[in-house]
VOMIDREN-704450 format. One record per residue: residue in one letter; x, y, z of N, C-alpha, C in turn. Coordinates in steps of 0.2 Angstrom, whole numbers, plus 5000, padded with zeros to 4 digits. Layout:
N
aXYZXYZXYZ
...
***
This chain:
242
x514052035189513551995185513351935188
x512651925187512351865191512451805187
x512651755191512651685189512051645191
x511751615186511051585187511151505185
x511051465190511051395188510351375185
x510451325180509751305177509551235180
x508951225181508651165183508051155177
x508251105173507851085167507351025169
x506751035168506250985171505950945165
x505950875166505550835161505350775165
x504650765165504350705168504550705175
x504550765179504750765186505450755188
x505950755183506650745184507050805182
x507650805184508150855182508550835177
x508550865171508850835165509250895161
x509650875156509950915152509850885145
x509750935140509750915133510350935129
x510450915123511050945119510750975113
x510851045113510551085107509851085107
x509551075113508851075113508451015110
x508850955109508550895106508250855111
x507650835110507350795115507550725115
x507850705109508050635109508750625112
x509050685114509750685117509650715124
x509350675129509250695135509650655140
x509950685145510250655151509950665157
x509750625161509450635168510050645173
x510050695177510550715182510250705189
x509650705190509350695196508650675196
x508450635200507750615201507250665205
x507650705209507250745213507550815212
x507150855207507450925206507450975212
x506950965217506951005223507650995226
x507950935227508550935230509150965226
x509050965219509551005215509551075216
x508851105216508751175218509051195224
x508951155229509251165236510051165236
x510251125232511051115231511351185229
x511051205223511251265220511151325225
x510651325229510551385233511051375239
x511251315241511751315247512451335244
x512551325238513151345235513251425233
x512751455234512751535233512351565228
x511951515225511451545219511051605222
x510951655218510551705220509851705217
x509851655212509251645208509251585204
x508651555203508651485199508351505192
x508551465187508251465180507951395179
x507251395179506951325178506651325171
x506751275168506451265161505951205161
x505351215159504851165159504851135152
x505251085151505351055144504751025140
x504350985144503750965141503251025140
x503251065144502851125143502951165136
x503651165135503851205129503651165123
x503451105123503251065117502551065117
x502151065122501451065122501051125122
x501451185124501251245124500851265130
x500951235135500651255142501051225147
x501051255153501451225159501351155160
x501851115161501751035162502051015168
x502451055171502851035177502651075183
x501951095184501751145189501851115196
x501751045197501851025204502551025206
x503051015201503751015203503951085204
x503751135200503851205201503651225207
x503051215209502751235216503251205221
x503451145221503851115226504551155227
x504751175221505451205221505351275224
x504851315222504751385225504651385232
x504251325234504151325241504751305246
x505251275242505851245246506451295246
x506451335241507051385241506851455244
x507351495246507251565248507551615243
x507651595237507951635232507351635226
x507351695222506851695217507051645211
x506451625208506451575203506151605197
x506451595191506251615185506051555181
x505551555177505251495174505151505166
x505351465162505151465155504951395153
x504551395147504351335144503551335144
x503251345138502551335137502151395140
x502451445141502051505143501851545137
x501251525134500951555128500351595129
x500151605135499451635137499551675143
x499251725144499251765150499051725156
x498551685155498351645161498951595163
x499351565159499851525161500351565165
x500551625163500951665166500751685173
x500051695174499751715180499851645185
x499651595182499651525186500351515189
x500951525185501551515188501751565193
x501551635192501651685197501351665204
x500751635203500351615209500651555212
x501051515209501451465212502051485215
x502251555215502851575219503351595214
x503251585208503851605203503851685202
x504551705202504651775202504651805195
x504851765190504851795183504651735179
x504251755174504051705169504351725162
x504551675158504951695152504551675146
x504451735142503951735136504351725130
x504251665127504651655121504251645115
x504051585113503651565107503051615106
x502751625112502151665111502251735109
x502851765111503051825108503251825101
x503551775099503751765092503151765087
x502651725090502051715085501451755086
x501451795092500851835094501151895097
x501451945094501652005097501152045101
x500552045099500052085102499952055109
x499951985110499851955116500451965120
x501051965118501651975122501652045124
x501452095120501452165122500952175128
x500452135128499952135134500252105140
x500652055139500952025145501452065148
x501852095144502452145146502152205150
x501552225147501252285150500952265157
x500652205158500352185164500852165169
x501352125167501752095172502452135173
x502552175169503152225170503752175171
x504152195176504752155178504752085179
x504152055180503951985181503951945175
x504051985169504051945163504651965159
x504951905157505651915153505551885146
x505851925141505851895134506351845133
x506151785131506651735129506751735122
x507351745120507551745113508051685112
x507751635108508151575107508351575099
x508951565098509151575091509651515089
x509451495082509851445079510151485073
x510851485072511151515067510851595066
x510751625072510551695072509751705070
x509451655069508651655068508251635074
x507751665075507351645081507051575080
x507051535085506851465085506251465090
x505751425088505151425092504851355094
x504351345098504051275099504551225102
x504851245108505351205111505951195106
x506151245102506751245098506651205092
x506051175091505951125085505851155079
x505651225079505551255072505951325072
x506151345067506551405066506151455061
x506151515064505751565060506251605055
x505951645051506451685046506651755049
x506451765056506651825059507351825062
x507751875061508451875064508351895072
x508751865076508651865083508651935086
x509151975084509252045087508652085084
x508452085078507952125076507252105080
x507152045081506652025085506652055092
x507152045095507252075102507152155102
x507352185097507252255097506552275096
x506152235092505452245091505052225097
x505252175101504952165107505152215113
x505652245112505852295117505352355116
x505252365110504752425109504052405111
x503852345112503252325114503252315122
x503752335125503752335132504252285136
x504552245132505052195136505552235140
x505652205146506152245151506752205152
x506852145149507452105150507352045145
x507952025143508051975138508451915140
x508251855139508751795140508851775133
x509551775131509651755124510051695124
x509751645121510051575121510351565114
x510951545113511251515107511151445107
x510651415103510451345103511051305101
x511451325096511951285094512551265099
x512551315104513051305110512751265116
x512051265116511751245122511951165123
x512251155129512351085131512951055127
x513251085123513851065119514551065122
x514551105128515251115131515751145127
x515551185122516051215117516151295119
x515851315124515951385126515451435123
x515351485126514751535125514951575118
x514451595115514551635109514551715111
x515151735113515251795116515051855112
x515251845105515151905101514351915099
x514051855099513251855098512951895104
x513151875110512951905116513051985116
x513651995114513852075114513352105109
x513252075103512852115098512152125100
x511852075104511252085107511152135112
x511652135116511652185122511752255119
x512152265114512352335111511752355108
x511352315105510752335101510152355105
x510152335112509552345116509752395122
x509252425124509252465130509052435137
x508952375136508752335142509252275143
x509252255149509752205151509652135147
x510252105146510252035143510651985148
x510251925148510551875152510851825146
x511451805147511751755142511551685144
x511451645138511251575140511551535134
x511751475135512051425130512751425129
x513051365132513751345131514251375136
x513951415141514451435146514751375150
x515351375149515751305151516351315156
x516651375156517251385159517251455163
x517751465167517851525170518051575165
x518351555160518551605154517951635151
x517451585150516751615147516451665152
x516551655159516251695164516651765163
x517251765163517651825162517551865156
x517451825150517251865144516551895144
x516151855147515451885148515451945153
x515851945158515951995163516252055160
x516652045155516952105151516452145147
x515952105145515452145141514852165146
x514852155152514352185157514252255155
x514752295154514652365152514152375146
x514152325142513752335136512952315137
x512852285143512152275145512052195147
x512552155147512552085149512552085157
x511952065160511852065167511952005171
x511951945167511951885170512151825165
x512251765168512451705163512051645167
x511751605162511451545165511951485163
x512051445169512451395168512051325169
x512251275165511851215165512351155165
x512451125159512751065159513451065162
x513851115162514551125165514451115172
x513951135175513851125183513751055184
x513251025180513050955182513650905180
x514050925176514650875175515250885179
x515150945183515750955188516350995184
x516251015178516751055174516851125177
x516251145180516351215182515951215189
x516351245194516051255201515651315202
x515051305204514551365205514951425210
x515151405215515551455219516051495216
x516451455212517051485208516751535203
x516251505199515951545194515651615197
x515251605203515051665206515551715208
x516051695211516651735213516951765207
x517051735201517351755195516851815192
x516251805192515751855190515751915194
x515951905200515851965204516552005205
x517051975202517752005202517752075198
x518052125201518052195198518852205196
***
């Protein structure tokens, strides 16, 4: 199972939010490139970058920082936040991004998301963000009436090849991952699932590794790494244990 450290961007800095709330932000680094290089030096095989301002305005907002990150590291970078048009996805890929994460646009315009999945293939990842099991959109500020698993199944039929599933209630709260929700999502789909939200301990890593057989191929780590509660090398070693 792949362990993927997160680098969340806001105003050119590396930050973390609690439950996606923009009024609960902590700055962890003034230079996100240095943070990206730190995670690479500690063994990361991929980076998860989130353009937080982009998620609010509906278009990439941290392109200069993203370009500097992709130019500085030698590992693939996946980026989410504000990718609601095919042109935005192409822009990020041209900046050296390996995967773009399609979230709100997929929820609000399935025809568009289908076109993106068809054109970009494995370079497009479906982002399913859920609050109380319902799909959340627009930087997690609004919740739809659609159930997360049903939404993901619908998007799989439109061509999605991979899913990042985030439990918003756990994100940044240091309360542990919602393992059962991740398992339900993975079992319902025929495509791989990357777990996100609340991964805090080696026990979380072990429990996610146990459902790798159901289709969970990775876990995104954020606040636990930045607070030093979880060591990236230890998490990587635990995820690889057989």
